[in-house]
mmCIF file as gemmi writes it, N, C-alpha and C atoms, coordinates in Angstrom:
data_model
loop_
_atom_site.group_PDB
_atom_site.id
_atom_site.type_symbol
_atom_site.label_atom_id
_atom_site.label_alt_id
_atom_site.label_comp_id
_atom_site.label_asym_id
_atom_site.label_entity_id
_atom_site.label_seq_id
_atom_site.pdbx_PDB_ins_code
_atom_site.Cartn_x
_atom_site.Cartn_y
_atom_site.Cartn_z
_atom_site.occupancy
_atom_site.B_iso_or_equiv
_atom_site.pdbx_formal_charge
_atom_site.auth_seq_id
_atom_site.auth_asym_id
_atom_site.pdbx_PDB_model_num
ATOM 1 N N . MET Axp A 1 ? 14.68 65.908 0.722 1 0 ? 1 A 1
ATOM 2 C CA . MET Axp A 1 ? 14.737 64.575 0.085 1 0 ? 1 A 1
ATOM 3 C C . MET Axp A 1 ? 14.132 63.556 1.029 1 0 ? 1 A 1
ATOM 4 N N . LYS Axp A 2 ? 13.31 62.667 0.474 1 0 ? 2 A 1
ATOM 5 C CA . LYS Axp A 2 ? 12.671 61.631 1.255 1 0 ? 2 A 1
ATOM 6 C C . LYS Axp A 2 ? 13.686 60.527 1.609 1 0 ? 2 A 1
ATOM 7 N N . LYS Axp A 3 ? 13.533 59.971 2.804 1 0 ? 3 A 1
ATOM 8 C CA . LYS Axp A 3 ? 14.405 58.893 3.248 1 0 ? 3 A 1
ATOM 9 C C . LYS Axp A 3 ? 13.932 57.594 2.581 1 0 ? 3 A 1
ATOM 10 N N . ILE Axp A 4 ? 14.883 56.888 1.964 1 0 ? 4 A 1
ATOM 11 C CA . ILE Axp A 4 ? 14.572 55.673 1.259 1 0 ? 4 A 1
ATOM 12 C C . ILE Axp A 4 ? 15.442 54.527 1.815 1 0 ? 4 A 1
ATOM 13 N N . ILE Axp A 5 ? 14.777 53.421 2.159 1 0 ? 5 A 1
ATOM 14 C CA . ILE Axp A 5 ? 15.478 52.221 2.57 1 0 ? 5 A 1
ATOM 15 C C . ILE Axp A 5 ? 15.071 51.098 1.636 1 0 ? 5 A 1
ATOM 16 N N . ILE Axp A 6 ? 16.065 50.396 1.092 1 0 ? 6 A 1
ATOM 17 C CA . ILE Axp A 6 ? 15.772 49.237 0.265 1 0 ? 6 A 1
ATOM 18 C C . ILE Axp A 6 ? 16.299 48.011 0.996 1 0 ? 6 A 1
ATOM 19 N N . TYR Axp A 7 ? 15.422 47.028 1.146 1 0 ? 7 A 1
ATOM 20 C CA . TYR Axp A 7 ? 15.796 45.747 1.739 1 0 ? 7 A 1
ATOM 21 C C . TYR Axp A 7 ? 16.035 44.818 0.543 1 0 ? 7 A 1
ATOM 22 N N . SER Axp A 8 ? 17.22 44.254 0.475 1 0 ? 8 A 1
ATOM 23 C CA . SER Axp A 8 ? 17.616 43.52 -0.721 1 0 ? 8 A 1
ATOM 24 C C . SER Axp A 8 ? 18.5 42.341 -0.393 1 0 ? 8 A 1
ATOM 25 N N . THR Axp A 9 ? 18.841 41.587 -1.44 1 0 ? 9 A 1
ATOM 26 C CA . THR Axp A 9 ? 19.869 40.549 -1.377 1 0 ? 9 A 1
ATOM 27 C C . THR Axp A 9 ? 20.808 40.752 -2.534 1 0 ? 9 A 1
ATOM 28 N N . PRO Axp A 10 ? 22.032 40.273 -2.425 1 0 ? 10 A 1
ATOM 29 C CA . PRO Axp A 10 ? 23.017 40.491 -3.501 1 0 ? 10 A 1
ATOM 30 C C . PRO Axp A 10 ? 22.663 39.814 -4.826 1 0 ? 10 A 1
ATOM 31 N N . THR Axp A 11 ? 21.867 38.761 -4.785 1 0 ? 11 A 1
ATOM 32 C CA . THR Axp A 11 ? 21.563 38.03 -6.04 1 0 ? 11 A 1
ATOM 33 C C . THR Axp A 11 ? 20.256 38.438 -6.691 1 0 ? 11 A 1
ATOM 34 N N . CYS Axp A 12 ? 19.527 39.347 -6.094 1 0 ? 12 A 1
ATOM 35 C CA . CYS Axp A 12 ? 18.185 39.73 -6.593 1 0 ? 12 A 1
ATOM 36 C C . CYS Axp A 12 ? 18.297 40.691 -7.767 1 0 ? 12 A 1
ATOM 37 N N . VAL Axp A 13 ? 17.783 40.291 -8.923 1 0 ? 13 A 1
ATOM 38 C CA . VAL Axp A 13 ? 17.824 41.097 -10.122 1 0 ? 13 A 1
ATOM 39 C C . VAL Axp A 13 ? 16.997 42.358 -9.98 1 0 ? 13 A 1
ATOM 40 N N . TYR Axp A 14 ? 15.825 42.243 -9.362 1 0 ? 14 A 1
ATOM 41 C CA . TYR Axp A 14 ? 14.955 43.435 -9.203 1 0 ? 14 A 1
ATOM 42 C C . TYR Axp A 14 ? 15.546 44.413 -8.188 1 0 ? 14 A 1
ATOM 43 N N . CYS Axp A 15 ? 16.239 43.885 -7.204 1 0 ? 15 A 1
ATOM 44 C CA . CYS Axp A 15 ? 16.968 44.769 -6.25 1 0 ? 15 A 1
ATOM 45 C C . CYS Axp A 15 ? 18.002 45.592 -6.99 1 0 ? 15 A 1
ATOM 46 N N . LYS Axp A 16 ? 18.767 44.933 -7.875 1 0 ? 16 A 1
ATOM 47 C CA . LYS Axp A 16 ? 19.78 45.636 -8.649 1 0 ? 16 A 1
ATOM 48 C C . LYS Axp A 16 ? 19.125 46.706 -9.552 1 0 ? 16 A 1
ATOM 49 N N . MET Axp A 17 ? 17.999 46.365 -10.167 1 0 ? 17 A 1
ATOM 50 C CA . MET Axp A 17 ? 17.297 47.315 -11.01 1 0 ? 17 A 1
ATOM 51 C C . MET Axp A 17 ? 16.849 48.542 -10.19 1 0 ? 17 A 1
ATOM 52 N N . ALA Axp A 18 ? 16.344 48.294 -9 1 0 ? 18 A 1
ATOM 53 C CA . ALA Axp A 18 ? 15.887 49.388 -8.141 1 0 ? 18 A 1
ATOM 54 C C . ALA Axp A 18 ? 17.064 50.307 -7.764 1 0 ? 18 A 1
ATOM 55 N N . LYS Axp A 19 ? 18.176 49.703 -7.373 1 0 ? 19 A 1
ATOM 56 C CA . LYS Axp A 19 ? 19.362 50.463 -6.964 1 0 ? 19 A 1
ATOM 57 C C . LYS Axp A 19 ? 19.903 51.273 -8.158 1 0 ? 19 A 1
ATOM 58 N N . GLU Axp A 20 ? 19.901 50.651 -9.343 1 0 ? 20 A 1
ATOM 59 C CA . GLU Axp A 20 ? 20.351 51.388 -10.534 1 0 ? 20 A 1
ATOM 60 C C . GLU Axp A 20 ? 19.403 52.551 -10.864 1 0 ? 20 A 1
ATOM 61 N N . PHE Axp A 21 ? 18.114 52.359 -10.65 1 0 ? 21 A 1
ATOM 62 C CA . PHE Axp A 21 ? 17.115 53.412 -10.866 1 0 ? 21 A 1
ATOM 63 C C . PHE Axp A 21 ? 17.406 54.589 -9.919 1 0 ? 21 A 1
ATOM 64 N N . PHE Axp A 22 ? 17.65 54.304 -8.655 1 0 ? 22 A 1
ATOM 65 C CA . PHE Axp A 22 ? 17.952 55.376 -7.69 1 0 ? 22 A 1
ATOM 66 C C . PHE Axp A 22 ? 19.251 56.069 -8.071 1 0 ? 22 A 1
ATOM 67 N N . ALA Axp A 23 ? 20.283 55.313 -8.42 1 0 ? 23 A 1
ATOM 68 C CA . ALA Axp A 23 ? 21.565 55.914 -8.779 1 0 ? 23 A 1
ATOM 69 C C . ALA Axp A 23 ? 21.434 56.772 -10.049 1 0 ? 23 A 1
ATOM 70 N N . LYS Axp A 24 ? 20.728 56.301 -11.052 1 0 ? 24 A 1
ATOM 71 C CA . LYS Axp A 24 ? 20.533 57.037 -12.284 1 0 ? 24 A 1
ATOM 72 C C . LYS Axp A 24 ? 19.836 58.385 -12.044 1 0 ? 24 A 1
ATOM 73 N N . ASN Axp A 25 ? 18.913 58.412 -11.058 1 0 ? 25 A 1
ATOM 74 C CA . ASN Axp A 25 ? 18.178 59.607 -10.73 1 0 ? 25 A 1
ATOM 75 C C . ASN Axp A 25 ? 18.783 60.4 -9.575 1 0 ? 25 A 1
ATOM 76 N N . ASN Axp A 26 ? 20.032 60.037 -9.173 1 0 ? 26 A 1
ATOM 77 C CA . ASN Axp A 26 ? 20.759 60.703 -8.105 1 0 ? 26 A 1
ATOM 78 C C . ASN Axp A 26 ? 19.949 60.785 -6.809 1 0 ? 26 A 1
ATOM 79 N N . ILE Axp A 27 ? 19.34 59.645 -6.458 1 0 ? 27 A 1
ATOM 80 C CA . ILE Axp A 27 ? 18.542 59.567 -5.25 1 0 ? 27 A 1
ATOM 81 C C . ILE Axp A 27 ? 19.278 58.715 -4.223 1 0 ? 27 A 1
ATOM 82 N N . PRO Axp A 28 ? 19.628 59.327 -3.093 1 0 ? 28 A 1
ATOM 83 C CA . PRO Axp A 28 ? 20.335 58.568 -2.059 1 0 ? 28 A 1
ATOM 84 C C . PRO Axp A 28 ? 19.404 57.577 -1.366 1 0 ? 28 A 1
ATOM 85 N N . PHE Axp A 29 ? 19.953 56.446 -0.992 1 0 ? 29 A 1
ATOM 86 C CA . PHE Axp A 29 ? 19.157 55.419 -0.307 1 0 ? 29 A 1
ATOM 87 C C . PHE Axp A 29 ? 20.032 54.602 0.611 1 0 ? 29 A 1
ATOM 88 N N . GLU Axp A 30 ? 19.41 54.002 1.597 1 0 ? 30 A 1
ATOM 89 C CA . GLU Axp A 30 ? 20.09 53.026 2.488 1 0 ? 30 A 1
ATOM 90 C C . GLU Axp A 30 ? 19.791 51.644 1.961 1 0 ? 30 A 1
ATOM 91 N N . ASP Axp A 31 ? 20.824 50.828 1.901 1 0 ? 31 A 1
ATOM 92 C CA . ASP Axp A 31 ? 20.632 49.442 1.434 1 0 ? 31 A 1
ATOM 93 C C . ASP Axp A 31 ? 20.866 48.507 2.6 1 0 ? 31 A 1
ATOM 94 N N . HIS Axp A 32 ? 19.897 47.644 2.874 1 0 ? 32 A 1
ATOM 95 C CA . HIS Axp A 32 ? 20.026 46.639 3.938 1 0 ? 32 A 1
ATOM 96 C C . HIS Axp A 32 ? 19.956 45.256 3.299 1 0 ? 32 A 1
ATOM 97 N N . ASP Axp A 33 ? 21.037 44.507 3.442 1 0 ? 33 A 1
ATOM 98 C CA . ASP Axp A 33 ? 21.161 43.155 2.9 1 0 ? 33 A 1
ATOM 99 C C . ASP Axp A 33 ? 20.493 42.167 3.858 1 0 ? 33 A 1
ATOM 100 N N . VAL Axp A 34 ? 19.289 41.745 3.536 1 0 ? 34 A 1
ATOM 101 C CA . VAL Axp A 34 ? 18.55 40.872 4.445 1 0 ? 34 A 1
ATOM 102 C C . VAL Axp A 34 ? 19.034 39.429 4.465 1 0 ? 34 A 1
ATOM 103 N N . SER Axp A 35 ? 19.929 39.122 3.528 1 0 ? 35 A 1
ATOM 104 C CA . SER Axp A 35 ? 20.52 37.765 3.539 1 0 ? 35 A 1
ATOM 105 C C . SER Axp A 35 ? 21.607 37.658 4.599 1 0 ? 35 A 1
ATOM 106 N N . ALA Axp A 36 ? 22.17 38.785 4.997 1 0 ? 36 A 1
ATOM 107 C CA . ALA Axp A 36 ? 23.271 38.768 5.988 1 0 ? 36 A 1
ATOM 108 C C . ALA Axp A 36 ? 22.892 39.455 7.294 1 0 ? 36 A 1
ATOM 109 N N . ASN Axp A 37 ? 21.792 40.185 7.319 1 0 ? 37 A 1
ATOM 110 C CA . ASN Axp A 37 ? 21.455 40.966 8.495 1 0 ? 37 A 1
ATOM 111 C C . ASN Axp A 37 ? 20.052 40.555 8.994 1 0 ? 37 A 1
ATOM 112 N N . MET Axp A 38 ? 20.048 39.742 10.045 1 0 ? 38 A 1
ATOM 113 C CA . MET Axp A 38 ? 18.779 39.229 10.587 1 0 ? 38 A 1
ATOM 114 C C . MET Axp A 38 ? 17.888 40.354 11.119 1 0 ? 38 A 1
ATOM 115 N N . LYS Axp A 39 ? 18.473 41.347 11.728 1 0 ? 39 A 1
ATOM 116 C CA . LYS Axp A 39 ? 17.678 42.465 12.248 1 0 ? 39 A 1
ATOM 117 C C . LYS Axp A 39 ? 16.976 43.219 11.111 1 0 ? 39 A 1
ATOM 118 N N . ALA Axp A 40 ? 17.675 43.421 10.011 1 0 ? 40 A 1
ATOM 119 C CA . ALA Axp A 40 ? 17.087 44.1 8.843 1 0 ? 40 A 1
ATOM 120 C C . ALA Axp A 40 ? 16.002 43.209 8.246 1 0 ? 40 A 1
ATOM 121 N N . ARG Axp A 41 ? 16.197 41.904 8.221 1 0 ? 41 A 1
ATOM 122 C CA . ARG Axp A 41 ? 15.211 40.977 7.686 1 0 ? 41 A 1
ATOM 123 C C . ARG Axp A 41 ? 13.932 41.04 8.523 1 0 ? 41 A 1
ATOM 124 N N . GLU Axp A 42 ? 14.046 41.032 9.835 1 0 ? 42 A 1
ATOM 125 C CA . GLU Axp A 42 ? 12.879 41.133 10.713 1 0 ? 42 A 1
ATOM 126 C C . GLU Axp A 42 ? 12.164 42.456 10.547 1 0 ? 42 A 1
ATOM 127 N N . GLU Axp A 43 ? 12.972 43.547 10.392 1 0 ? 43 A 1
ATOM 128 C CA . GLU Axp A 43 ? 12.373 44.886 10.171 1 0 ? 43 A 1
ATOM 129 C C . GLU Axp A 43 ? 11.589 44.893 8.834 1 0 ? 43 A 1
ATOM 130 N N . MET Axp A 44 ? 12.161 44.304 7.773 1 0 ? 44 A 1
ATOM 131 C CA . MET Axp A 44 ? 11.507 44.246 6.473 1 0 ? 44 A 1
ATOM 132 C C . MET Axp A 44 ? 10.189 43.46 6.573 1 0 ? 44 A 1
ATOM 133 N N . ILE Axp A 45 ? 10.195 42.332 7.23 1 0 ? 45 A 1
ATOM 134 C CA . ILE Axp A 45 ? 8.983 41.514 7.38 1 0 ? 45 A 1
ATOM 135 C C . ILE Axp A 45 ? 7.929 42.264 8.192 1 0 ? 45 A 1
ATOM 136 N N . GLY Axp A 46 ? 8.379 42.971 9.205 1 0 ? 46 A 1
ATOM 137 C CA . GLY Axp A 46 ? 7.451 43.753 10.023 1 0 ? 46 A 1
ATOM 138 C C . GLY Axp A 46 ? 6.758 44.855 9.21 1 0 ? 46 A 1
ATOM 139 N N . LYS Axp A 47 ? 7.495 45.455 8.282 1 0 ? 47 A 1
ATOM 140 C CA . LYS Axp A 47 ? 6.929 46.541 7.468 1 0 ? 47 A 1
ATOM 141 C C . LYS Axp A 47 ? 6.074 46.008 6.321 1 0 ? 47 A 1
ATOM 142 N N . SER Axp A 48 ? 6.48 44.925 5.705 1 0 ? 48 A 1
ATOM 143 C CA . SER Axp A 48 ? 5.83 44.482 4.472 1 0 ? 48 A 1
ATOM 144 C C . SER Axp A 48 ? 4.989 43.186 4.61 1 0 ? 48 A 1
ATOM 145 N N . HIS Axp A 49 ? 5.233 42.456 5.678 1 0 ? 49 A 1
ATOM 146 C CA . HIS Axp A 49 ? 4.575 41.126 5.849 1 0 ? 49 A 1
ATOM 147 C C . HIS Axp A 49 ? 4.933 40.193 4.689 1 0 ? 49 A 1
ATOM 148 N N . GLN Axp A 50 ? 6.107 40.402 4.105 1 0 ? 50 A 1
ATOM 149 C CA . GLN Axp A 50 ? 6.585 39.643 2.935 1 0 ? 50 A 1
ATOM 150 C C . GLN Axp A 50 ? 8.008 39.132 3.188 1 0 ? 50 A 1
ATOM 151 N N . LEU Axp A 51 ? 8.345 38.051 2.515 1 0 ? 51 A 1
ATOM 152 C CA . LEU Axp A 51 ? 9.708 37.536 2.547 1 0 ? 51 A 1
ATOM 153 C C . LEU Axp A 51 ? 10.461 37.883 1.286 1 0 ? 51 A 1
ATOM 154 N N . GLY Axp A 52 ? 9.74 38.265 0.221 1 0 ? 52 A 1
ATOM 155 C CA . GLY Axp A 52 ? 10.375 38.57 -1.063 1 0 ? 52 A 1
ATOM 156 C C . GLY Axp A 52 ? 11.035 39.92 -1.059 1 0 ? 52 A 1
ATOM 157 N N . VAL Axp A 53 ? 12.069 40.054 -1.886 1 0 ? 53 A 1
ATOM 158 C CA . VAL Axp A 53 ? 12.786 41.346 -2.02 1 0 ? 53 A 1
ATOM 159 C C . VAL Axp A 53 ? 12.71 41.783 -3.48 1 0 ? 53 A 1
ATOM 160 N N . PRO Axp A 54 ? 12.898 43.027 -3.766 1 0 ? 54 A 1
ATOM 161 C CA . PRO Axp A 54 ? 13.158 44.098 -2.803 1 0 ? 54 A 1
ATOM 162 C C . PRO Axp A 54 ? 11.887 44.578 -2.103 1 0 ? 54 A 1
ATOM 163 N N . VAL Axp A 55 ? 12.091 45.078 -0.919 1 0 ? 55 A 1
ATOM 164 C CA . VAL Axp A 55 ? 11.06 45.862 -0.231 1 0 ? 55 A 1
ATOM 165 C C . VAL Axp A 55 ? 11.658 47.259 -0.117 1 0 ? 55 A 1
ATOM 166 N N . ILE Axp A 56 ? 10.921 48.227 -0.582 1 0 ? 56 A 1
ATOM 167 C CA . ILE Axp A 56 ? 11.401 49.605 -0.596 1 0 ? 56 A 1
ATOM 168 C C . ILE Axp A 56 ? 10.503 50.454 0.285 1 0 ? 56 A 1
ATOM 169 N N . ASP Axp A 57 ? 11.108 51.137 1.25 1 0 ? 57 A 1
ATOM 170 C CA . ASP Axp A 57 ? 10.397 51.992 2.183 1 0 ? 57 A 1
ATOM 171 C C . ASP Axp A 57 ? 10.745 53.434 1.842 1 0 ? 57 A 1
ATOM 172 N N . ILE Axp A 58 ? 9.752 54.164 1.382 1 0 ? 58 A 1
ATOM 173 C CA . ILE Axp A 58 ? 9.937 55.62 1.079 1 0 ? 58 A 1
ATOM 174 C C . ILE Axp A 58 ? 9.088 56.374 2.076 1 0 ? 58 A 1
ATOM 175 N N . GLU Axp A 59 ? 9.74 56.847 3.178 1 0 ? 59 A 1
ATOM 176 C CA . GLU Axp A 59 ? 9.064 57.626 4.183 1 0 ? 59 A 1
ATOM 177 C C . GLU Axp A 59 ? 7.801 56.879 4.71 1 0 ? 59 A 1
ATOM 178 N N . GLY Axp A 60 ? 7.907 55.576 4.894 1 0 ? 60 A 1
ATOM 179 C CA . GLY Axp A 60 ? 6.783 54.807 5.43 1 0 ? 60 A 1
ATOM 180 C C . GLY Axp A 60 ? 5.854 54.223 4.377 1 0 ? 60 A 1
ATOM 181 N N . GLU Axp A 61 ? 6.003 54.625 3.105 1 0 ? 61 A 1
ATOM 182 C CA . GLU Axp A 61 ? 5.215 54.031 2.012 1 0 ? 61 A 1
ATOM 183 C C . GLU Axp A 61 ? 5.985 52.831 1.543 1 0 ? 61 A 1
ATOM 184 N N . ILE Axp A 62 ? 5.381 51.653 1.602 1 0 ? 62 A 1
ATOM 185 C CA . ILE Axp A 62 ? 6.079 50.388 1.332 1 0 ? 62 A 1
ATOM 186 C C . ILE Axp A 62 ? 5.765 49.888 -0.086 1 0 ? 62 A 1
ATOM 187 N N . PHE Axp A 63 ? 6.815 49.543 -0.808 1 0 ? 63 A 1
ATOM 188 C CA . PHE Axp A 63 ? 6.693 48.92 -2.123 1 0 ? 63 A 1
ATOM 189 C C . PHE Axp A 63 ? 7.346 47.558 -2.066 1 0 ? 63 A 1
ATOM 190 N N . VAL Axp A 64 ? 6.599 46.532 -2.466 1 0 ? 64 A 1
ATOM 191 C CA . VAL Axp A 64 ? 7.158 45.182 -2.543 1 0 ? 64 A 1
ATOM 192 C C . VAL Axp A 64 ? 7.41 44.931 -4.006 1 0 ? 64 A 1
ATOM 193 N N . GLY Axp A 65 ? 8.686 44.647 -4.325 1 0 ? 65 A 1
ATOM 194 C CA . GLY Axp A 65 ? 9.095 44.513 -5.712 1 0 ? 65 A 1
ATOM 195 C C . GLY Axp A 65 ? 9.506 45.864 -6.267 1 0 ? 65 A 1
ATOM 196 N N . PHE Axp A 66 ? 10.019 45.861 -7.491 1 0 ? 66 A 1
ATOM 197 C CA . PHE Axp A 66 ? 10.444 47.116 -8.109 1 0 ? 66 A 1
ATOM 198 C C . PHE Axp A 66 ? 9.303 47.642 -8.943 1 0 ? 66 A 1
ATOM 199 N N . ASP Axp A 67 ? 8.518 48.524 -8.371 1 0 ? 67 A 1
ATOM 200 C CA . ASP Axp A 67 ? 7.391 49.17 -9.032 1 0 ? 67 A 1
ATOM 201 C C . ASP Axp A 67 ? 7.869 50.554 -9.517 1 0 ? 67 A 1
ATOM 202 N N . ARG Axp A 68 ? 8.471 50.57 -10.705 1 0 ? 68 A 1
ATOM 203 C CA . ARG Axp A 68 ? 9.08 51.819 -11.221 1 0 ? 68 A 1
ATOM 204 C C . ARG Axp A 68 ? 8.078 52.959 -11.23 1 0 ? 68 A 1
ATOM 205 N N . GLN Axp A 69 ? 6.868 52.736 -11.709 1 0 ? 69 A 1
ATOM 206 C CA . GLN Axp A 69 ? 5.884 53.803 -11.794 1 0 ? 69 A 1
ATOM 207 C C . GLN Axp A 69 ? 5.471 54.294 -10.392 1 0 ? 69 A 1
ATOM 208 N N . GLY Axp A 70 ? 5.166 53.393 -9.509 1 0 ? 70 A 1
ATOM 209 C CA . GLY Axp A 70 ? 4.767 53.782 -8.155 1 0 ? 70 A 1
ATOM 210 C C . GLY Axp A 70 ? 5.867 54.506 -7.412 1 0 ? 70 A 1
ATOM 211 N N . ILE Axp A 71 ? 7.083 54.052 -7.568 1 0 ? 71 A 1
ATOM 212 C CA . ILE Axp A 71 ? 8.235 54.698 -6.89 1 0 ? 71 A 1
ATOM 213 C C . ILE Axp A 71 ? 8.455 56.073 -7.51 1 0 ? 71 A 1
ATOM 214 N N . SER Axp A 72 ? 8.342 56.173 -8.826 1 0 ? 72 A 1
ATOM 215 C CA . SER Axp A 72 ? 8.514 57.472 -9.508 1 0 ? 72 A 1
ATOM 216 C C . SER Axp A 72 ? 7.467 58.447 -8.996 1 0 ? 72 A 1
ATOM 217 N N . GLU Axp A 73 ? 6.227 58.011 -8.894 1 0 ? 73 A 1
ATOM 218 C CA . GLU Axp A 73 ? 5.157 58.881 -8.378 1 0 ? 73 A 1
ATOM 219 C C . GLU Axp A 73 ? 5.43 59.305 -6.934 1 0 ? 73 A 1
ATOM 220 N N . ALA Axp A 74 ? 5.864 58.35 -6.102 1 0 ? 74 A 1
ATOM 221 C CA . ALA Axp A 74 ? 6.12 58.668 -4.686 1 0 ? 74 A 1
ATOM 222 C C . ALA Axp A 74 ? 7.257 59.681 -4.542 1 0 ? 74 A 1
ATOM 223 N N . LEU Axp A 75 ? 8.19 59.702 -5.508 1 0 ? 75 A 1
ATOM 224 C CA . LEU Axp A 75 ? 9.344 60.589 -5.434 1 0 ? 75 A 1
ATOM 225 C C . LEU Axp A 75 ? 9.188 61.832 -6.323 1 0 ? 75 A 1
ATOM 226 N N . GLY Axp A 76 ? 8.068 61.885 -7.045 1 0 ? 76 A 1
ATOM 227 C CA . GLY Axp A 76 ? 7.875 63.046 -7.916 1 0 ? 76 A 1
ATOM 228 C C . GLY Axp A 76 ? 8.778 63.086 -9.129 1 0 ? 76 A 1
ATOM 229 N N . ILE Axp A 77 ? 9.17 61.891 -9.608 1 0 ? 77 A 1
ATOM 230 C CA . ILE Axp A 77 ? 10.016 61.786 -10.812 1 0 ? 77 A 1
ATOM 231 C C . ILE Axp A 77 ? 9.163 61.694 -12.024 1 0 ? 77 A 1
ATOM 232 N N . VAL Axp A 78 ? 9.412 62.537 -13.006 1 0 ? 78 A 1
ATOM 233 C CA . VAL Axp A 78 ? 8.674 62.501 -14.267 1 0 ? 78 A 1
ATOM 234 C C . VAL Axp A 78 ? 9.457 61.674 -15.244 1 0 ? 78 A 1
ATOM 235 N N . SER Axp A 79 ? 8.813 60.648 -15.782 1 0 ? 79 A 1
ATOM 236 C CA . SER Axp A 79 ? 9.494 59.767 -16.728 1 0 ? 79 A 1
ATOM 237 C C . SER Axp A 79 ? 9.411 60.313 -18.136 1 0 ? 79 A 1
């Protein structure tokens, strides 16, 4: 299983959608709340050069926003 990290905030609708997508597909992930964790925020910016969330890291492949199709392809999920 690929390691997945999602950088999110509690109020982000797209973050919630991404987490629900992972849960629905039984895909484990690490969630880092960048609104409360400055180290995670800096890590996210370093990886994506973005301030917007979600930023999803799948084994070093970075997705900014909830790109369902791109994430599905990266994980080999058939829709």
